[in-house]
Every structure is written in C-alpha cells, then in structure tokens.
N, C-alpha and C positions, 0 to 999 in steps of 0.2 A: 851556689844558691845560699842566700842568707838564711840562717836558722829561723829567724822571724817569719819568713815566707813559707818555709817548709812546714813549720808548725801549723801555720794558718791553712795551708792547703790540705794537710792531712786531717783536719778537723772535718768530721762528717755531719752535715746538718740536713734534716729531712726536707722533702718538698713542702712548700707551702700548703696550707689546707686548701686554697683554691686549686692548686694544681692536682692535689690527690683527688679532689671531688671531680675535676675535669677527666682524669683518667678513668675513674670509676664509670662515669657517664658515657664516655666516648669509645672505650676499647673493649673489644671482645677478648683480648688476651692480656696477660701481664707477664713480668719477668718470672713469675712463680708458675704460670701456666702458659707455656709456649706451644705453638702449633705442633701437632704430630705429623711426621713425615713417613709414609709407608715405603718399605724397602722391597726391591725385587728379589726373587729366589729362583734357582736354576737347578735342573737335573744334573746329576754329576757326569753324563755322557760327555766325552770329549772327542772333538773332531780336529785332528791335527791337519793344518793346511798342506803339509808335506804329502800326506796320503791323496791329496787332490792335485798333485803335480807342481807344487810351489818349489821354486828354487832360489836359494839364498846366495846371491852373488853381487847384489847392488846394481845389477844391469838388466837381468830378465824381468819382464813385466808379468807380474803375478796376479793381475786383476781377475781373470777367470777363475783361478784356483781358490782365491780367497772368497769371492762371491758364491762359488759352487759349494764351498764348505758351509757358509752361512746359510744357503738355501737348504741344503741337506739337513742341517742341524734343525732348522725350523720345521721341516716337514716330518722329521721324526720325533717331534715333541719338545724340542729345544735341548739346551745344554751349553757346553763351552766350546767355542771355535778358538783353537790354540794357535798362536803365532810364536814358534819357539825362538830361542837365541839366534840371531843372525841379522843379516842386512837385506831387508825385502823391499824391492821397489814394486810399486803398483800404481794402477790408476784408480778411478773412484770406487768406493766400497759402499754397499747398500745394506743397511742393518735390516733384520727381521725380528719379529716378536719372540720372546723366550730365548734370546741368544745373548750370551756373555762373550764378547770378543776380548780375548785375554792375551796379553803380550807377556811372555816370560822376561826375566831379567836378561839385560844385553840384547833385546829385540828391538831393532830399528825398523819401523814401518815408514818409509819414505814415499811420498807421492810424486808422480813423474812431472818433470817439467815440459812434457810434450803436451801443449794446450789442446791439440787435436783429440786427446783422449777424453776431455771434458766437453759434453754437449751443453748447448745453451738450453736453459729450462726456465720456467716461471718461477721466480723466487721473491725475495723480500729485501729491499734495501731501505734502512731507516723508517720501517713501519709501512712502506708502500710497495704494492706489486711492481716488480722490475725484472727485466732480463739479466740473469746471472749465469755464470759457468756453473755446472754441476759441482756441489761440494765434494771435497775428497771423502768425507764420510756423512752420510745422509740417512735419515730414518723418518717415516711419515706415517701417522696413524697407527703407532705400534704400542705394544703393552709388554712390560716385563723385559727390559733390556739393560744391558750395561757394556761399558768399555773399561775394562780393569787391567791391572798387572803391574809390572815394574819396569816396563820398557819405555820407548820414545816414539811418538808420532810426530813426524815432520812434514809440513805442508809445502816445502820447497818455495816458500813465499818470495825469495829474493828474485826468482825467475819471473814473477808477475809484477813486482812493484817497480814504478818509476821512482826515482830518488834525486833529490837536489844535491848539487856539489857541495853546498854549505853544511850538509848533514853528515858529510864524510870527512875523514882526514884526507890528506894528499895521496897518500899510499893507497888508501881504500878507493879513492875516485880513480886513480890510474888503473887499478885492478878491475874496477868495474867497467871502464871503457874497453879493456882488453877482452872482456868476457863476451862481447858482442853487443847486439842492440845498437841504438842511435843516441846521439847527443843533439840536443837542441841548437839552433843557430846561434844563440847567444852564449853556448858553452856551459850553461848553468844547471841543465837537467838531463838526466840519462833515462832513456826509454827502452824497456825490453824488446819492443817490436814496433813496426810501422803503424799497425791498428792501434796500439796504445798511444802512440804519439798523435795519430789523427784525432782520437776521441778527446784527447786532452786538449789540443789546440782548437778544436771545433766546439768544446764544452758540450759534448754530446749528452743528451739525457738518456738514462738507462731505464726510465720508467715505462710501464706498459700501459696501453690505452686501447680504445676501440679501433684506432687506425694503425696500430702497431703490432706486427707479428713477429715471433721470435726469429724468423728467418731475416727480418729487417736489420738485425743487430750483427750479422756476420761480419760486415766490415769494420766493426770495432770490438770484435769478440774477445781479444786478449785484454781489453780494458775492463771487462766485467769479472773482476776479481772474485773468487768465491770465499766464503767463510769455511774455516777448516772443518768444523763439526757443526751441522745443523740438524736438529731434532724438532720436528713439528707435530704438535697434537699427540704427543706420547705420554704414557702413564707408567708410573714406577720405573724410574730411570736412575741409573748409578753410574757415576764416572769416578774412578778411584785409583789412586796410586801412581798413575802414569805421568809423564812429561809430554805436554802439548806445545809444539814450538813452530816457529817460522811460518805462520799463517799467511796466506795471500792477503786476507783482510781480518775480519774478527776471528778469533780463535774458536771460541764455544758460543753457540747461539741456540739455547733452548727456547723454542717458541710455542706458546700455547700449551705448555706441558703441565702435568699434574704429578705430584709426589716425586720430586727431583732431588737427588743427593749427589753433591759434588764434595769429595773428600780426599784429602791427602794428595792432591795433584800439584804439578808445577806447570806454569803457563809462561812462555817465554817468547818475546818478539824483539827485534832490534828497536832502539829508541826512535829510530827514524821511520818506522813502519806507519804509513798512513792508514787510519782506521784499524790499527792493530790491537784492538780492544782484547782484554783477557777474557771475560765472560760477560755476555749480554743477556739477562734473564728477562724475556719479554712476554708479557701476559701469561705468567705462570702462576700456579697456586700450589702452596705447600712445597717449600724449598728449603734445603739446608746446604750452605756452603761453609766447610770447616777445614781447618788444618792445612791450608794450601798456600802456595807461594806464586806471587805474580811479579812479573817483571817485563813490562810491555811498552809499546809505542803510543798508546792511547789510554782511555779510561780502563781501570783494572777490573773492578767488580761494579757492574753497572745494572740498574733497574730501568726497564723500558716497558711501554705498553701500546706501541703504535703512534703514528704521526698524524696529527691534524684530523681531517674528516675521516680518513680510513681507520685510524685508531678509535675515534669516537663510535664509528659504526660497529667496529668489532666489539667494543664495550666489554674488554676483558682486563681488568686491573691485574697488576702483579701483587699478589698478597699472601700473607701468611708465610714470611720468609725469615729464616735464622741465618745470620752470617757471623761467624765466631773464630777466634784463633787463626786468623789468616795474617800473612805477612805480605806487604806490597813494597816493591822498590820503585823502579821507574814506572811512570804513568801520568796521564793527565789529571787523574783523580784517584784517590784510594777506594773510597766508596761513593758512588755516584748515582743520583737519580736523574734521568732525562737525557737529552732534551725531549726525546720522543716518549712522552708520557701521557698521550691524549686519552688513554683508556683508564688512567689513574693508577695509584699505588697505595697500599695501606697495610698496616699490621706487619711492619717490617722491624727486626730486632737485630742490631749490630752491636757486638761486643768483643772486647779482648783481642783487638787487632793492632798491628804496628804498621805505620806508613813511613817510609824512609826515602826521601828524595823525590817524592811525586810533586807535580806541579801545584796541585791543590790537595787538601786532605779529604774533608767531608764536602762533597760538591753537589748542590741541587741546581739544575739549570732548565729553563723553559723560555717561551717567548709568546707574544700574541699570536693567535690562531691555532695554538695547540688545543686548548681546553684541557680538561682533565683535573682531577683533584688528587693531590699528594698529601696524605694525612696519616696520622697514628704512626709515626716513625720514632723508634726508641734507640738511642745510641749511648753507649757508656763504655768506659775503661779502654780508650784508644791512646796510644803513644805515637807521636809524631816527631820526626827529626828532619831538619833540613828541608822544609817545604818551600818550594820555589816562590809560590804567590800567597794564596790565603790558606789558613788552616781550616777555618769554617766559612763555607761560601754558599750563599742563596742568590741567584740571579735570574730575573725574568726578562732580561734583554739579550739572550743568546743570539749571537750573530746578528744582532741589530744595534743600532746606535741610540743610547738613551739621550734625552734632552740635556742641555747644559743647565747648570744650577740656576734657579730662578727663571728659566726659559718658559714663557707662556706657550702651553701647547694644549689643544683641546684633546682630553682623553676620550677614547672610544667608549660607547656604552657597553656595559657588562652583558656578555652573551654566552652561549654555549662554547664559543671560541676562546673564552677567558680562561687561562689557567689559574690553579690556586696552590699555595703551599701553606699548610696550616697544621696546628697540633703535632709539634715535633719537640722532643725531649731529648736533650744532650747533657751528659754529666760524666765527670771524672775523665776529663781530656788533659793530657800533657803534651805541649808542643814546644820543642826546643829549637827555634829557628824558623822563621817565616817572614815574608815581607808584610803581611798583615794578619792579625789574629782573626778578626771576624769581619765579614762583608755581607751585608743584607740589602738587596735592591728589589723592590717590588715595582708594580705599576701604579700610576695614579688612580686607575679605576679598580685596582685589586691589589691591596697591600699583602706583603708576606705577613702572616699573623699568627699569634699564639706560638711563639717559640720560646721554649724555657731551657735555659742553660745554667748549670751549676757545678762548682768544684772544677773550674778551669784553671790551668796553669799555662799561660801562653807567654812565651819569650819571642817577641816579634819586633820588626822595625816600627810598625804602626799597629795601633790597637783595634779600633772599631770604627767601621762606616755603616751607617744605617739610613736608607732612603725608602720612603714610601712603605713604611712598616707600622704594624699595629700590635700592641700587647707583646712587647719583646722583654724578656726578664732574664737578667744575669745576676746570679747569687754566688756569694762566698768564693770569689775567684781572684786570682792574681794575674795582673797584665803588666809584664815588664816590657818597656819600650825604649827606644833610643831616641835621644834628642829632646827638644821642648815642644814638639807638635802637639796639638790637642789630643787628649785621650780618645774623645768620642766626637766623631762628625755625625750630626743628625740633620736629615733634610725631610721636610714634609712628612713626618712621622709623629705618632701620638702613643701615649701609654707605654712609655720606655721606662723600665725600672732596673735600676742598679743597686744592688743591696749587699753590703759587705764586701765591696770590690776594693782590692788593693792595686795601686798603680805607681808609675814612676813619679816620685815626688818632685822631679825636676821640670815637669811639664808646666809651662807658663800659663796655658789655657786648657782646662779639663774638658769643657764642652763647647763645640762649635755648632750652634744651633741655627738652622736656616729654614725659610719658608714660612708663610703666613698661617699654613694649617699645622705647624709644629705645636704640640700641646701635651700637657701632663707628663713632663719628663722629670723623672725623680732620681735622686741619689740619697741613699740613707746608710747608716752604720758604716760611714767611711772614716778612716783614720787619717784626718787632715790636719795640718798645721793651723792653729788659731781657728779651727772649725770653718775655714773658708773654702767656698767652692767657686772657682773662677770660670765664668762662661762668657762667651761673645754672642751676640744675636744679630743675624744678617738676613738680608733679602726679605724683610718683612716680619721676621720672628720677634716675638715679644717677650720681654722679661718674665712675665707671668706664666709662660709656658714651662718655666723651669721651677722645680720645687725641691726643697731639702729638708 
C-alpha cells in the first residue's frame, strides 16, 4: 500500500452537516446510546441428565431423559439442565421457561439421523407457514431461557441434505455414494432418501394452506429439513459459548423474540450446505450478537422480518440490534439484510467485524412484492479479505432479472408491495480483494436512497456500479482497481456525490453515465492530473448531468 493512500485513509473527517442533521432527526439511537438488551438469570439448582437415565455412548437415544430433565427443572422453578462431558445421541429437545441447557466441555450433543424421530409440524419457511420436521431444539412462548456451555451441538445435517457432485471432491463424492441414499439419473446429485428425491424432482411446495394438512406431506417428509435451533416468541434468551454445527437447514432461527443475546459461539456448516445460514434473526427486538465465529454454507449473520404478504401482516420489524466483534469465514454474505424483510428492519448497529472469503461482505437484498422498509442501519469498522463478489451490495432484484441497460420497461406503481432501502450509514471499511467494491441497484419506481459512505479503502477489480439510486454519497475514500475500466458506472440515478475520493489514475474513463434520468452527479476534491475528469454519456445521458 502506498504511503500516500495510507495517510489519506487514516485521515478522519466528520460527517457532513447534512448527514449529522439527518441522524438527529431520524434515529432513536446513536453509537453513544445503543439499545439495552436484558439478560436472563437462573437459579443455581442443577439437574444432571444422567440422573434421568441418560447414557453416553453415541448410540443410545437419550430423548426422553433430556426432556424429562428439562420438564422437571421447569416445574421446580428453573435452573440448569446439565449435559456432562460425553457423546450423547438424542431426538428432538423442547426447551421450557427458566431453564439453562448447559453443555460441559467435551460434551457432544448429536441429533439422530433417524428421521422418524422428528414429527411433521407447522413451522416457518422463508417467512411463510410451512410444513417442517420438528427442529432438534425448539422453544415457543418461553421466558428466561438459555443454551450455554463449552460443548458442541451437532444437527447431523449431512443425513438430511441432498448434494451436487460438483460441490464435492471425487473422494467425497464416492464416500457419499457408499453411505447409502440415491443418485440422480444423470449422476450429478445425491439424495438421502426416496422421499427427498421425489420432492426435489416434483418441485413440491412445502407451504401450508387451507387445503393442505400436515399428513399430506408424509410422502415428502424427509425433504422438510428442520432448522437446528428454533425459538419462537421467546423473551430474555441467551446462546453462549457453544459450537452449533452441521444443521439440516438454518442453524439458529430466533423468531419474534425479545431481548436476545448471542455471545461467543461458533456456527459451522459445510460450504455446500443449501440454506445453511448461520443465524437468521427474524422479527426480533433488542438483540446482541457479539464475539462469535461463523463459517457456513449460506448467509452468516442475517436480518429478516417475514416474506411478502405474511410478513406485512405480521408487521414486526427486526429492530434495536447490535452486532459487533464477530468473525465470518465462508458464507454468501457476512452481514445480510433480506431478502425476507417485508416487516422492515431498523436501528441496527454493526461494528468491528471481519469477513474473510465470503461471497459478499455487506449484503442488502429484496425484490418487488416484498414491501417493507429497511432504514437507520449503521455500519463501521469492518475488515474484509478475499471477497468473491461485492464488498458492499444493495440489490432490489433478488432472484429476478433486471432490464437491460436503456431497455424501456414500464415500472409498476409504488404500493405496499414496494420495498425500500434508505438512510444507511457505512464508514471505516477496509476490503483487500473483491470483484467489485460497491454495487447499488434499486427499482425504477423505488430508488435505493440516502446511503452515506465514508473512509472506505477498497481494493477490487472494479470500483462502483450504481443503478436507480438517489442521494448516494461517498467521501474521503480510496478505490484501487485493476485495468482501465471506468471508475463509476451510473445508470438512471441522481444526486450522486463523490467527495475526496482517490482512484486508479490509469482509468481511461472515470464515469460511465447512462440514461435520460441521470442527473446531479458530482465529483469534488479529487486529486486529478490537469484537473480533468473524464466521463462518457450514453443511452440519453446528457453532459449537464455531471458536475465538478
């Protein structure tokens, strides 16, 4: 890194007066006054599962013993249910109020691969009511609960997941075939059972409806992969110290919980695990996630609030969230919002995290039909290394195809189904290695707007792409790119301000401006040779749209 760039990056410049006023007017919290999260507390009484008949040999099913210990602890006023060191096999475990399920060091709690131990229940899939197998650990309408300790909780997810041949090495693929299950006719996919294969090939829906009973899903039961831990409508929740791994689907799914603390845990799934998210915080309020490590097959730390009409009817945003001092390895995104964000998200503070090898770093995703407002998000002090795609990513075309550049397409009218991303503040970000530094893509009828970024140091193949956006500000930043491609691609966007941004001096064109609606694009305080800013104007863009 050149000393010139280092000195520039380390220079701290305050937010503009406009941004400070905006924070004061729109935010209930600030970095100096973060949300308060209440912690659970427990009686010291201890209920050892061995006293209830549990046997540690990795073969005996201890479902009854563990659940009996939890029920007894709850009935006697609460306390600690102790899982001592050893290898404990079990079926589904149901938590109760005032119980701390505690694993000692070298305790391995593994959930059985016998699918018959998991009954089909009414659950939740991507924010909608659906048929699911009972989760290995569940709790509903509880208060003052915890899962803590120093051991490992293993969901035996490999027994549930189908997997593609191209996701494994040749040795792993051969081992998988020898483990049982079935291989597709084209030899490219392994299925754990006939029921899973049937559901996949027939593209069976898992959603519940008036004409669908739980018993109707028996012929595809094995396809209904459960999340490892599901806590629904619970208050004062603590997950601390443990390793959660090998989940059949999402690892941790707190849903409509209040006062949730996740501290010093490790979450691990194979990189080929479909829906292998780390933690999905859905419609929760007052949340702390800190000091934890995620290495998963999908999004790592994800904010959700329901999908489409169901999420809007629930109308429970995820709000008042602190995410700090976490480390993410593999994952589709390090910190993620969406795409099921129909109930909204607000007052979220992300700081002092490192993302290494994730597909994307900061990831916001949604699409038409979702609705919901994501706002008042504050992100600072992130380190990123070897990001596969984009370091900072906003996209409102998740799983849909956007129009081609300058393609005439009538935009729908803004309605309750139109999602929004706005009032997001990002500062002090270092990314060493990404395909693209910043990607922002809104909708013609609803721009991504009021995104304020400062003190970025992004070393990427490509710098910035902005489409259908309004009021995007990038200040006091360094953008190191390769080649001579344009620094900034802008399409159908307005009020774009680059102030004090350093860039690759070899770029032949700094701005590629597109679309008749592009306007008020500014670059100032740039260190340019001969004070020249080179821009191209295409697809109806006019030279007056750009100012310096």
